[in-house]
C-alpha positions as a Markdown table, in Angstrom:
| # | Residue | x | y | z |
|---|---|---|---|---|
| 1 | Unk | -15.3 | 34.4 | 37.1 |
| 2 | Unk | -18.6 | 33.8 | 35.4 |
| 3 | Unk | -22.1 | 35.2 | 34.9 |
| 4 | Unk | -25.4 | 34.4 | 33.4 |
| 5 | Unk | -28.6 | 36.3 | 32.6 |
| 6 | Unk | -31.6 | 35.0 | 34.5 |
| 7 | Unk | -35.3 | 35.4 | 33.6 |
| 8 | Unk | -35.8 | 39.1 | 33.7 |
| 9 | Unk | -39.6 | 38.7 | 33.8 |
| 10 | Unk | -39.2 | 37.3 | 37.3 |
| 11 | Unk | -36.9 | 40.1 | 38.3 |
| 12 | Unk | -34.0 | 38.0 | 39.1 |
| 13 | Unk | -31.6 | 39.9 | 36.8 |
| 14 | Unk | -27.9 | 38.7 | 36.5 |
| 15 | Unk | -26.1 | 36.0 | 38.4 |
| 16 | Unk | -22.4 | 36.3 | 39.1 |
| 17 | Unk | -19.8 | 33.8 | 40.3 |
| 18 | Unk | -16.5 | 34.6 | 42.0 |
| 19 | Unk | -15.4 | 31.3 | 43.3 |
| 20 | Unk | -15.1 | 27.7 | 41.9 |
| 21 | Unk | -17.7 | 26.6 | 39.5 |
| 22 | Unk | -19.6 | 23.5 | 40.7 |
| 23 | Unk | -22.6 | 21.6 | 39.7 |
| 24 | Unk | -22.6 | 22.9 | 36.1 |
| 25 | Unk | -24.6 | 20.7 | 33.8 |
| 26 | Unk | -25.7 | 20.8 | 30.2 |
| 27 | Unk | -29.4 | 20.5 | 29.8 |
| 28 | Unk | -30.2 | 18.3 | 26.8 |
| 29 | Unk | -33.6 | 19.9 | 25.9 |
| 30 | Unk | -32.2 | 23.4 | 25.8 |
| 31 | Unk | -34.3 | 24.7 | 28.8 |
| 32 | Unk | -31.2 | 25.7 | 30.7 |
| 33 | Unk | -29.4 | 29.1 | 30.8 |
| 34 | Unk | -26.3 | 30.1 | 29.0 |
| 35 | Unk | -23.3 | 30.8 | 31.3 |
| 36 | Unk | -20.4 | 33.0 | 30.3 |
| 37 | Unk | -17.1 | 32.0 | 31.9 |
| 38 | Unk | -13.9 | 34.1 | 32.0 |
| 39 | Unk | -11.0 | 32.0 | 30.8 |
| 40 | Unk | -7.5 | 32.5 | 29.5 |
| 41 | Unk | -7.3 | 33.0 | 25.8 |
| 42 | Unk | -4.9 | 30.0 | 25.5 |
| 43 | Unk | -7.6 | 27.8 | 26.9 |
| 44 | Unk | -10.3 | 29.3 | 24.7 |
| 45 | Unk | -8.1 | 28.6 | 21.6 |
| 46 | Unk | -7.1 | 25.0 | 22.6 |
| 47 | Unk | -9.1 | 23.2 | 20.0 |
| 48 | Unk | -8.3 | 25.7 | 17.3 |
| 49 | Unk | -4.5 | 25.5 | 18.2 |
| 50 | Unk | -4.7 | 21.7 | 17.8 |
| 51 | Unk | -6.3 | 22.1 | 14.5 |
| 52 | Unk | -3.6 | 24.6 | 13.4 |
| 53 | Unk | -0.9 | 22.2 | 14.6 |
| 54 | Unk | -2.5 | 19.4 | 12.6 |
| 55 | Unk | -2.5 | 21.6 | 9.5 |
| 56 | Unk | 1.1 | 22.6 | 10.0 |
| 57 | Unk | 2.2 | 19.0 | 10.5 |
| 58 | Unk | 0.2 | 17.8 | 7.5 |
| 59 | Unk | 1.7 | 20.5 | 5.4 |
| 60 | Unk | 5.3 | 19.7 | 6.5 |
| 61 | Unk | 4.8 | 16.0 | 5.9 |
| 62 | Unk | 3.3 | 16.6 | 2.5 |
| 63 | Unk | 6.1 | 19.0 | 1.6 |
| 64 | Unk | 8.7 | 16.5 | 2.7 |
| 65 | Unk | 7.0 | 13.7 | 0.7 |
| 66 | Unk | 6.9 | 15.9 | -2.4 |
| 67 | Unk | 10.6 | 16.9 | -1.9 |
| 68 | Unk | 11.6 | 13.2 | -1.3 |
| 69 | Unk | 9.7 | 12.2 | -4.4 |
| 70 | Unk | 11.3 | 14.9 | -6.5 |
| 71 | Unk | 14.8 | 13.8 | -5.1 |
| 72 | Unk | 14.0 | 10.2 | -6.1 |
| 73 | Unk | 13.0 | 11.3 | -9.5 |
| 74 | Unk | 16.2 | 13.4 | -9.9 |
| 75 | Unk | 18.3 | 10.4 | -8.7 |
| 76 | Unk | 16.6 | 8.0 | -11.1 |
| 77 | Unk | 17.1 | 10.5 | -14.0 |
| 78 | Unk | 20.7 | 11.0 | -13.1 |
| 79 | Unk | 21.3 | 7.3 | -12.8 |
| 80 | Unk | 19.7 | 6.7 | -16.1 |
| 81 | Unk | 21.7 | 9.4 | -17.7 |
| 82 | Unk | 24.9 | 8.0 | -16.2 |
| 83 | Unk | 24.0 | 4.6 | -17.5 |
| 84 | Unk | 23.4 | 6.0 | -20.9 |
| 85 | Unk | 26.7 | 7.9 | -20.8 |
| 86 | Unk | 28.5 | 4.7 | -19.7 |
| 87 | Unk | 26.8 | 2.7 | -22.5 |
| 88 | Unk | 27.7 | 5.4 | -24.9 |
| 89 | Unk | 31.4 | 5.3 | -23.8 |
| 90 | Unk | 31.4 | 1.5 | -24.0 |
| 91 | Unk | 29.9 | 1.6 | -27.4 |
| 92 | Unk | 32.4 | 4.2 | -28.6 |
| 93 | Unk | 35.3 | 2.2 | -27.1 |
| 94 | Unk | 34.0 | -0.9 | -28.8 |
| 95 | Unk | 33.7 | 0.9 | -32.1 |
| 96 | Unk | 37.2 | 2.3 | -31.7 |
| 97 | Unk | 38.6 | -1.1 | -30.9 |
| 98 | Unk | 36.7 | -2.6 | -33.9 |
| 99 | Unk | 38.1 | 0.0 | -36.2 |
| 100 | Unk | 41.6 | -0.5 | -34.7 |
| 101 | Unk | 41.3 | -4.2 | -35.2 |
| 102 | Unk | 40.2 | -3.7 | -38.8 |
| 103 | Unk | 43.1 | -1.5 | -39.4 |
| 104 | Unk | 45.4 | -3.9 | -37.7 |
| 105 | Unk | 44.1 | -6.8 | -39.8 |
| 106 | Unk | 44.5 | -4.8 | -43.0 |
| 107 | Unk | 48.0 | -3.9 | -41.9 |
| 108 | Unk | 48.9 | -7.5 | -41.3 |
| 109 | Unk | 47.5 | -8.6 | -44.6 |
| 110 | Unk | 49.0 | -5.8 | -46.7 |
| 111 | Unk | 52.3 | -5.1 | -45.0 |
| 112 | Unk | 53.3 | -8.2 | -43.0 |
| 113 | Unk | 51.6 | -10.9 | -45.0 |
| 114 | Unk | 50.9 | -12.6 | -41.7 |
| 115 | Unk | 48.2 | -15.3 | -41.7 |
| 116 | Unk | 45.1 | -14.4 | -39.7 |
| 117 | Unk | 43.5 | -17.5 | -38.1 |
| 118 | Unk | 39.8 | -17.4 | -37.0 |
| 119 | Unk | 38.9 | -18.1 | -33.4 |
| 120 | Unk | 37.0 | -21.3 | -34.1 |
| 121 | Unk | 40.1 | -22.9 | -35.8 |
| 122 | Unk | 42.3 | -22.0 | -32.8 |
| 123 | Unk | 39.7 | -23.2 | -30.3 |
| 124 | Unk | 39.4 | -26.5 | -32.1 |
| 125 | Unk | 43.2 | -26.9 | -32.4 |
| 126 | Unk | 43.6 | -26.5 | -28.6 |
| 127 | Unk | 40.6 | -28.7 | -27.7 |
| 128 | Unk | 38.8 | -25.5 | -26.7 |
| 129 | Unk | 41.7 | -24.4 | -24.5 |
| 130 | Unk | 41.6 | -27.4 | -22.3 |
| 131 | Unk | 43.8 | -27.7 | -19.2 |
| 132 | Unk | 45.3 | -30.8 | -20.7 |
| 133 | Unk | 46.8 | -28.7 | -23.5 |
| 134 | Unk | 48.0 | -25.9 | -21.3 |
| 135 | Unk | 51.8 | -25.5 | -21.5 |
| 136 | Unk | 52.1 | -22.7 | -18.9 |
| 137 | Unk | 51.1 | -19.2 | -18.0 |
| 138 | Unk | 53.0 | -15.9 | -17.7 |
| 139 | Unk | 52.2 | -12.3 | -17.1 |
| 140 | Unk | 50.6 | -12.0 | -20.6 |
| 141 | Unk | 48.3 | -15.0 | -20.1 |
| 142 | Unk | 48.2 | -18.8 | -20.7 |
| 143 | Unk | 50.0 | -20.7 | -23.5 |
| 144 | Unk | 48.3 | -23.7 | -25.1 |
| 145 | Unk | 49.6 | -26.5 | -27.3 |
| 146 | Unk | 47.5 | -27.0 | -30.4 |
| 147 | Unk | 47.2 | -29.2 | -33.5 |
| 148 | Unk | 46.0 | -27.7 | -36.7 |
| 149 | Unk | 43.9 | -29.7 | -39.3 |
| 150 | Unk | 47.0 | -30.2 | -41.5 |
| 151 | Unk | 48.8 | -31.9 | -38.6 |
| 152 | Unk | 51.1 | -28.9 | -37.7 |
| 153 | Unk | 51.8 | -28.4 | -34.0 |
| 154 | Unk | 51.4 | -24.8 | -32.7 |
| 155 | Unk | 51.7 | -22.9 | -29.4 |
| 156 | Unk | 49.0 | -20.4 | -28.8 |
| 157 | Unk | 49.7 | -17.4 | -26.6 |
| 158 | Unk | 46.3 | -16.2 | -25.4 |
| 159 | Unk | 46.2 | -12.6 | -24.1 |
| 160 | Unk | 44.3 | -12.5 | -20.8 |
| 161 | Unk | 42.0 | -9.6 | -19.8 |
| 162 | Unk | 44.3 | -8.9 | -16.8 |
| 163 | Unk | 47.5 | -9.1 | -18.8 |
| 164 | Unk | 50.3 | -6.6 | -18.3 |
| 165 | Unk | 50.6 | -6.9 | -22.1 |
| 166 | Unk | 47.9 | -4.8 | -23.7 |
| 167 | Unk | 47.0 | -4.1 | -27.3 |
| 168 | Unk | 50.1 | -1.9 | -27.8 |
| 169 | Unk | 52.5 | -4.7 | -26.7 |
| 170 | Unk | 50.5 | -7.3 | -28.6 |
| 171 | Unk | 50.9 | -5.2 | -31.8 |
| 172 | Unk | 54.5 | -4.6 | -31.0 |
| 173 | Unk | 55.3 | -8.3 | -30.7 |
| 174 | Unk | 53.5 | -9.1 | -34.0 |
| 175 | Unk | 55.3 | -6.4 | -35.9 |
| 176 | Unk | 58.7 | -7.4 | -34.5 |
| 177 | Unk | 58.5 | -11.1 | -35.0 |
| 178 | Unk | 56.6 | -11.0 | -38.3 |
| 179 | Unk | 59.4 | -8.9 | -39.8 |
| 180 | Unk | 62.3 | -10.9 | -38.2 |
| 181 | Unk | 63.4 | -14.3 | -39.5 |
| 182 | Unk | 66.3 | -16.1 | -37.8 |
| 183 | Unk | 66.9 | -19.6 | -36.7 |
| 184 | Unk | 67.5 | -18.4 | -33.1 |
| 185 | Unk | 64.3 | -16.4 | -32.9 |
| 186 | Unk | 60.9 | -18.0 | -32.3 |
| 187 | Unk | 58.8 | -18.1 | -35.4 |
| 188 | Unk | 55.3 | -16.5 | -35.5 |
| 189 | Unk | 53.0 | -18.4 | -37.8 |
| 190 | Unk | 49.8 | -16.4 | -37.4 |
| 191 | Unk | 47.6 | -14.4 | -35.1 |
| 192 | Unk | 43.9 | -14.3 | -34.1 |
| 193 | Unk | 41.9 | -11.1 | -33.3 |
| 194 | Unk | 38.2 | -11.5 | -32.7 |
| 195 | Unk | 36.3 | -9.0 | -30.4 |
| 196 | Unk | 38.0 | -9.3 | -27.0 |
| 197 | Unk | 40.2 | -12.3 | -28.0 |
| 198 | Unk | 43.8 | -11.6 | -29.1 |
| 199 | Unk | 46.1 | -14.6 | -29.7 |
| 200 | Unk | 49.6 | -15.1 | -31.1 |
| 201 | Unk | 50.3 | -18.4 | -32.8 |
| 202 | Unk | 53.9 | -19.7 | -32.7 |
| 203 | Unk | 55.8 | -22.7 | -33.9 |
| 204 | Unk | 55.6 | -25.4 | -31.2 |
| 205 | Unk | 58.8 | -26.0 | -29.3 |
| 206 | Unk | 58.6 | -29.3 | -27.4 |
| 207 | Unk | 61.4 | -28.6 | -24.9 |
| 208 | Unk | 59.8 | -25.6 | -23.2 |
| 209 | Unk | 62.1 | -22.9 | -21.7 |
| 210 | Unk | 65.8 | -23.0 | -20.8 |
| 211 | Unk | 65.0 | -22.4 | -17.2 |
| 212 | Unk | 63.1 | -25.8 | -17.2 |
| 213 | Unk | 66.5 | -27.5 | -17.5 |
| 214 | Unk | 69.3 | -25.6 | -16.0 |
| 215 | Unk | 67.6 | -24.6 | -12.7 |
| 216 | Unk | 66.3 | -28.1 | -12.0 |
| 217 | Unk | 68.7 | -30.2 | -10.0 |
| 218 | Unk | 67.7 | -33.5 | -11.7 |
| 219 | Unk | 67.2 | -32.3 | -15.3 |
| 220 | Unk | 70.4 | -30.2 | -15.3 |
| 221 | Unk | 72.5 | -33.4 | -14.8 |
| 222 | Unk | 71.7 | -34.4 | -18.3 |
| 223 | Unk | 72.4 | -30.9 | -19.6 |
| 224 | Unk | 76.1 | -31.2 | -20.4 |
| 225 | Unk | 78.5 | -28.4 | -21.3 |
| 226 | Unk | 78.5 | -28.9 | -25.1 |
| 227 | Unk | 74.7 | -28.4 | -25.1 |
| 228 | Unk | 75.0 | -25.3 | -22.9 |
| 229 | Unk | 77.8 | -23.8 | -25.0 |
| 230 | Unk | 75.7 | -24.3 | -28.1 |
| 231 | Unk | 72.8 | -22.5 | -26.4 |
| 232 | Unk | 75.1 | -19.6 | -25.5 |
| 233 | Unk | 76.3 | -19.3 | -29.0 |
| 234 | Unk | 72.8 | -19.5 | -30.4 |
| 235 | Unk | 71.5 | -16.7 | -28.1 |
| 236 | Unk | 74.5 | -14.6 | -29.1 |
| 237 | Unk | 73.8 | -15.0 | -32.8 |
| 238 | Unk | 70.1 | -14.2 | -32.3 |
| 239 | Unk | 71.0 | -11.0 | -30.5 |
| 240 | Unk | 73.5 | -10.0 | -33.1 |
| 241 | Unk | 70.8 | -10.4 | -35.7 |
| 242 | Unk | 68.4 | -8.2 | -33.7 |
| 243 | Unk | 71.0 | -5.5 | -33.1 |
| 244 | Unk | 72.8 | -5.4 | -36.4 |
| 245 | Unk | 71.9 | -7.8 | -39.2 |
| 246 | Unk | 68.1 | -7.6 | -39.5 |
| 247 | Unk | 66.1 | -5.0 | -41.4 |
| 248 | Unk | 65.1 | -3.5 | -38.0 |
| 249 | Unk | 67.3 | -2.7 | -35.1 |
| 250 | Unk | 65.6 | -4.2 | -32.2 |
| 251 | Unk | 66.4 | -4.0 | -28.5 |
| 252 | Unk | 64.6 | -6.9 | -26.7 |
| 253 | Unk | 64.5 | -5.3 | -23.2 |
| 254 | Unk | 63.3 | -8.4 | -21.4 |
| 255 | Unk | 66.0 | -11.0 | -22.2 |
| 256 | Unk | 66.0 | -13.7 | -19.5 |
| 257 | Unk | 66.3 | -17.5 | -19.1 |
| 258 | Unk | 62.6 | -18.1 | -19.2 |
| 259 | Unk | 62.3 | -16.3 | -22.6 |
| 260 | Unk | 64.8 | -18.7 | -24.2 |
| 261 | Unk | 62.8 | -21.6 | -25.7 |
| 262 | Unk | 64.3 | -24.8 | -27.0 |
| 263 | Unk | 63.4 | -26.8 | -30.1 |
| 264 | Unk | 63.5 | -30.6 | -30.3 |
| 265 | Unk | 67.3 | -30.5 | -30.9 |
| 266 | Unk | 67.8 | -28.1 | -27.9 |
| 267 | Unk | 68.6 | -25.1 | -30.2 |
| 268 | Unk | 67.7 | -21.8 | -28.5 |
| 269 | Unk | 65.0 | -19.5 | -29.7 |
| 270 | Unk | 64.6 | -16.0 | -28.3 |
| 271 | Unk | 60.9 | -15.3 | -27.6 |
| 272 | Unk | 58.5 | -12.7 | -26.0 |
| 273 | Unk | 59.0 | -9.4 | -28.0 |
| 274 | Unk | 56.1 | -7.6 | -26.3 |
| 275 | Unk | 58.5 | -5.1 | -24.6 |
| 276 | Unk | 61.0 | -4.9 | -27.5 |
| 277 | Unk | 61.9 | -1.5 | -28.9 |
| 278 | Unk | 62.5 | -0.9 | -32.7 |
| 279 | Unk | 65.2 | 1.7 | -33.5 |
| 280 | Unk | 65.4 | 3.4 | -36.8 |
| 281 | Unk | 68.1 | 5.2 | -38.8 |
| 282 | Unk | 71.2 | 6.0 | -36.8 |
| 283 | Unk | 69.4 | 5.8 | -33.4 |
| 284 | Unk | 71.5 | 3.9 | -30.9 |
| 285 | Unk | 69.9 | 4.6 | -27.5 |
| 286 | Unk | 66.8 | 6.1 | -26.0 |
| 287 | Unk | 65.4 | 7.2 | -22.6 |
| 288 | Unk | 62.0 | 6.2 | -21.2 |
| 289 | Unk | 59.8 | 6.9 | -18.3 |
| 290 | Unk | 58.4 | 3.4 | -18.4 |
| 291 | Unk | 61.0 | 0.9 | -17.4 |
| 292 | Unk | 60.1 | -2.7 | -18.3 |
| 293 | Unk | 62.1 | -5.7 | -17.6 |
| 294 | Unk | 63.1 | -8.2 | -14.9 |
| 295 | Unk | 65.2 | -7.6 | -11.8 |
| 296 | Unk | 68.5 | -9.4 | -12.0 |
| 297 | Unk | 68.7 | -8.9 | -15.8 |
| 298 | Unk | 68.2 | -5.2 | -16.3 |
| 299 | Unk | 71.3 | -3.1 | -16.7 |
| 300 | Unk | 72.1 | -0.4 | -14.1 |
| 301 | Unk | 71.7 | 2.6 | -16.4 |
| 302 | Unk | 68.3 | 1.2 | -17.6 |
| 303 | Unk | 66.9 | 0.3 | -14.2 |
| 304 | Unk | 68.0 | 3.5 | -12.5 |
| 305 | Unk | 67.8 | 6.1 | -15.2 |
| 306 | Unk | 65.5 | 4.6 | -17.9 |
| 307 | Unk | 68.4 | 4.8 | -20.5 |
| 308 | Unk | 68.5 | 1.8 | -22.8 |
| 309 | Unk | 70.5 | 0.7 | -25.8 |
| 310 | Unk | 71.9 | -2.4 | -27.4 |
| 311 | Unk | 74.3 | -2.5 | -24.4 |
| 312 | Unk | 71.3 | -3.1 | -22.2 |
| 313 | Unk | 70.7 | -6.3 | -24.0 |
| 314 | Unk | 74.4 | -7.2 | -23.7 |
| 315 | Unk | 74.2 | -6.9 | -19.9 |
| 316 | Unk | 71.2 | -9.2 | -19.9 |
| 317 | Unk | 73.1 | -11.6 | -22.1 |
| 318 | Unk | 76.1 | -11.6 | -19.7 |
| 319 | Unk | 73.8 | -12.6 | -16.8 |
| 320 | Unk | 72.4 | -15.4 | -19.0 |
| 321 | Unk | 75.8 | -16.7 | -19.7 |
| 322 | Unk | 76.8 | -16.9 | -16.0 |
| 323 | Unk | 73.5 | -18.5 | -15.1 |
| 324 | Unk | 73.9 | -21.1 | -17.9 |
| 325 | Unk | 77.5 | -21.9 | -16.9 |
| 326 | Unk | 76.8 | -22.2 | -13.1 |
| 327 | Unk | 73.2 | -23.4 | -13.2 |
| 328 | Unk | 72.4 | -20.8 | -10.5 |
| 329 | Unk | 70.0 | -17.8 | -10.6 |
| 330 | Unk | 71.4 | -14.4 | -10.3 |
| 331 | Unk | 69.0 | -12.8 | -7.8 |
| 332 | Unk | 68.1 | -16.0 | -5.8 |
| 333 | Unk | 71.8 | -16.9 | -5.4 |
| 334 | Unk | 72.8 | -17.6 | -1.8 |
| 335 | Unk | 76.3 | -18.1 | -0.3 |
| 336 | Unk | 76.9 | -18.5 | 3.4 |
| 337 | Unk | 80.1 | -16.3 | 3.3 |
| 338 | Unk | 78.7 | -13.2 | 1.7 |
| 339 | Unk | 75.6 | -11.4 | 0.5 |
| 340 | Unk | 76.5 | -10.9 | -3.1 |
| 341 | Unk | 74.3 | -12.1 | -5.9 |
| 342 | Unk | 75.7 | -14.5 | -8.6 |
| 343 | Unk | 77.5 | -11.7 | -10.4 |
| 344 | Unk | 79.3 | -10.7 | -7.2 |
| 345 | Unk | 80.1 | -14.3 | -6.4 |
| 346 | Unk | 81.6 | -15.0 | -9.8 |
| 347 | Unk | 83.5 | -11.7 | -9.7 |
| 348 | Unk | 85.1 | -12.5 | -6.3 |
| 349 | Unk | 86.2 | -16.0 | -7.5 |
| 350 | Unk | 87.6 | -14.5 | -10.8 |
| 351 | Unk | 89.6 | -11.8 | -8.9 |
| 352 | Unk | 91.0 | -14.5 | -6.6 |
| 353 | Unk | 91.9 | -16.8 | -9.6 |
| 354 | Unk | 89.4 | -19.4 | -8.4 |
| 355 | Unk | 86.9 | -19.3 | -11.3 |
| 356 | Unk | 87.3 | -23.0 | -11.8 |
| 357 | Unk | 85.4 | -23.6 | -8.5 |
| 358 | Unk | 82.3 | -22.4 | -10.3 |
| 359 | Unk | 82.1 | -25.6 | -12.4 |
| 360 | Unk | 83.9 | -28.2 | -10.3 |
| 361 | Unk | 80.6 | -29.5 | -8.9 |
| 362 | Unk | 78.7 | -29.4 | -12.2 |
| 363 | Unk | 77.8 | -32.8 | -13.6 |
| 364 | Unk | 78.6 | -33.3 | -17.3 |
| 365 | Unk | 81.6 | -30.9 | -17.3 |
| 366 | Unk | 84.9 | -32.4 | -18.1 |
| 367 | Unk | 88.5 | -31.3 | -17.9 |
| 368 | Unk | 88.8 | -30.9 | -21.6 |
| 369 | Unk | 86.0 | -28.3 | -21.6 |
| 370 | Unk | 87.6 | -26.3 | -18.7 |
| 371 | Unk | 89.3 | -23.6 | -20.9 |
| 372 | Unk | 86.1 | -23.1 | -22.9 |
| 373 | Unk | 84.0 | -22.9 | -19.7 |
| 374 | Unk | 86.4 | -20.4 | -18.1 |
| 375 | Unk | 86.4 | -18.3 | -21.3 |
| 376 | Unk | 82.6 | -18.2 | -21.2 |
| 377 | Unk | 82.8 | -16.9 | -17.6 |
| 378 | Unk | 85.3 | -14.3 | -18.7 |
| 379 | Unk | 83.0 | -13.2 | -21.6 |
| 380 | Unk | 80.0 | -13.1 | -19.2 |
| 381 | Unk | 81.9 | -10.7 | -16.9 |
| 382 | Unk | 82.8 | -8.5 | -19.8 |
| 383 | Unk | 79.1 | -8.2 | -20.7 |
| 384 | Unk | 78.0 | -7.2 | -17.2 |
| 385 | Unk | 80.4 | -4.2 | -16.7 |
| 386 | Unk | 79.0 | -1.3 | -14.8 |
| 387 | Unk | 79.8 | 1.2 | -17.6 |
| 388 | Unk | 77.9 | 0.5 | -20.8 |
| 389 | Unk | 80.9 | 1.7 | -22.8 |
| 390 | Unk | 83.1 | -1.1 | -21.3 |
| 391 | Unk | 80.7 | -3.8 | -22.5 |
| 392 | Unk | 81.4 | -5.4 | -25.9 |
| 393 | Unk | 78.9 | -5.3 | -28.7 |
| 394 | Unk | 77.3 | -8.6 | -29.8 |
| 395 | Unk | 79.5 | -8.9 | -33.0 |
| 396 | Unk | 82.6 | -8.9 | -30.8 |
| 397 | Unk | 80.9 | -11.3 | -28.3 |
| 398 | Unk | 80.3 | -13.8 | -31.2 |
| 399 | Unk | 83.9 | -13.4 | -32.3 |
| 400 | Unk | 85.2 | -14.0 | -28.7 |
| 401 | Unk | 83.0 | -17.1 | -28.4 |
| 402 | Unk | 84.2 | -18.6 | -31.6 |
| 403 | Unk | 87.9 | -17.9 | -31.5 |
| 404 | Unk | 90.9 | -17.9 | -29.2 |
| 405 | Unk | 91.6 | -14.1 | -29.4 |
| 406 | Unk | 93.1 | -12.5 | -26.2 |
| 407 | Unk | 90.2 | -11.2 | -24.1 |
| 408 | Unk | 90.4 | -7.8 | -22.3 |
| 409 | Unk | 90.3 | -7.8 | -18.5 |
| 410 | Unk | 86.9 | -7.2 | -17.0 |
| 411 | Unk | 86.2 | -4.6 | -14.3 |
| 412 | Unk | 83.7 | -5.0 | -11.5 |
| 413 | Unk | 80.2 | -5.7 | -12.7 |
| 414 | Unk | 77.1 | -3.7 | -12.2 |
| 415 | Unk | 74.7 | -4.7 | -9.4 |
| 416 | Unk | 77.1 | -7.3 | -8.2 |
| 417 | Unk | 75.8 | -7.0 | -4.6 |
| 418 | Unk | 72.3 | -7.1 | -3.1 |
| 419 | Unk | 71.2 | -3.6 | -2.2 |
| 420 | Unk | 68.9 | -2.7 | 0.7 |
| 421 | Unk | 66.9 | -0.2 | -1.3 |
| 422 | Unk | 65.7 | -2.9 | -3.7 |
| 423 | Unk | 63.0 | -5.4 | -2.9 |
| 424 | Unk | 64.2 | -8.9 | -2.0 |
| 425 | Unk | 62.2 | -10.8 | -4.6 |
| 426 | Unk | 62.0 | -10.5 | -8.3 |
| 427 | Unk | 59.1 | -8.0 | -8.4 |
| 428 | Unk | 58.3 | -4.3 | -8.2 |
| 429 | Unk | 55.8 | -2.6 | -6.1 |
| 430 | Unk | 54.5 | -0.6 | -9.0 |
| 431 | Unk | 53.3 | -2.9 | -11.7 |
| 432 | Unk | 53.8 | -6.6 | -11.5 |
| 433 | Unk | 53.2 | -9.6 | -13.7 |
| 434 | Unk | 54.6 | -12.9 | -12.6 |
| 435 | Unk | 55.6 | -15.8 | -14.6 |
| 436 | Unk | 56.5 | -19.3 | -13.5 |
| 437 | Unk | 60.1 | -18.5 | -12.7 |
| 438 | Unk | 60.6 | -14.8 | -12.9 |
| 439 | Unk | 58.7 | -11.6 | -12.5 |
| 440 | Unk | 58.6 | -9.0 | -15.2 |
| 441 | Unk | 58.2 | -5.5 | -13.8 |
| 442 | Unk | 57.2 | -2.0 | -14.9 |
| 443 | Unk | 58.4 | 1.0 | -13.0 |
| 444 | Unk | 56.7 | 4.4 | -13.7 |
| 445 | Unk | 59.1 | 7.2 | -12.8 |
| 446 | Unk | 58.3 | 10.9 | -12.8 |
| 447 | Unk | 60.7 | 13.1 | -14.7 |
């Protein structure tokens, strides 16, 4: 197991051990003998192995730290590059918008002769968009009442950042209204474009929207039939101008009660042309993948197939007429005896010869107006026919409203009953923008 060389001069030679080693000591002054012990190689290399392990661990840790540091550097560089790219995109987008706005302003000044109002003037006129001056809010954004320095009252439609109406619809509305002048269309007096701010400035109409009166149980009592019939005629003349008599042929595509504003004399003004479509030449109809409008007012062929024409607006007008006569909403109509909407209810009473029941409970209606009221109901049903070809054009509607000519018999209306495959409220699951009373929807359909 072990041996040692003894002092040869004394003749002692070599000393061997074959058993356990005991009583082995290290002599401090170096007078002792060296002993050689047989051991396993693993035991002999113990200290060296530990040293090697320390070297390996140190190398691994150092390498890991280096790799981690390099990863952090790469991440920082990538993040900085991404930020630079984003800033570049934002700057390019801003430059593009600025250029677009410059072109837009030049176009207004050169082609439309529409006054451009600076932001400070609009802000001051509305008392810096105070809640006190807020008239309401729709899917496009809030509307404020304002007073210009010359004493002229205005209504400012301020496009919100989350608006369903983007720059395209904003431009569309400006182009439409600026080129259209009719006593039954809302008048655009200017616009404001400054950086992110986009605003349309209209004439101020003190009596708000038609829905404010006819759907309110209290206010509707003072809204007699002569006033309602005058409003029906005014809307009809405004639509006739859009479809036939103006320089542009315009389809509104979002005609509804809340988009009919009233002036101080309760004359109707058609508003909100953000979704309007301008037709040129001999174009009479079009097809779109982007259906915009409001449930309860959209025609069947438009809502289901994206096909729209002047007859689409005629359908919306027919719904308006029946709502104005009855004071009831089409889609929110409820009757304990059936599940039809207002169109279905009116159609059932008309078939049974009981159309007068629609107006018997209406305050402000008199017997001398009954024939005129029933004639309006008849015209409303003609306008909401299922087949677009069966609906009259607006020139014929105006003639029927203003004369005693014999009216053709209506057929069953489109969408006269609530359908289970439609949502129960006035909204779409695709793209929604709500207003105070209705919901304007956009459906994106693959083709």
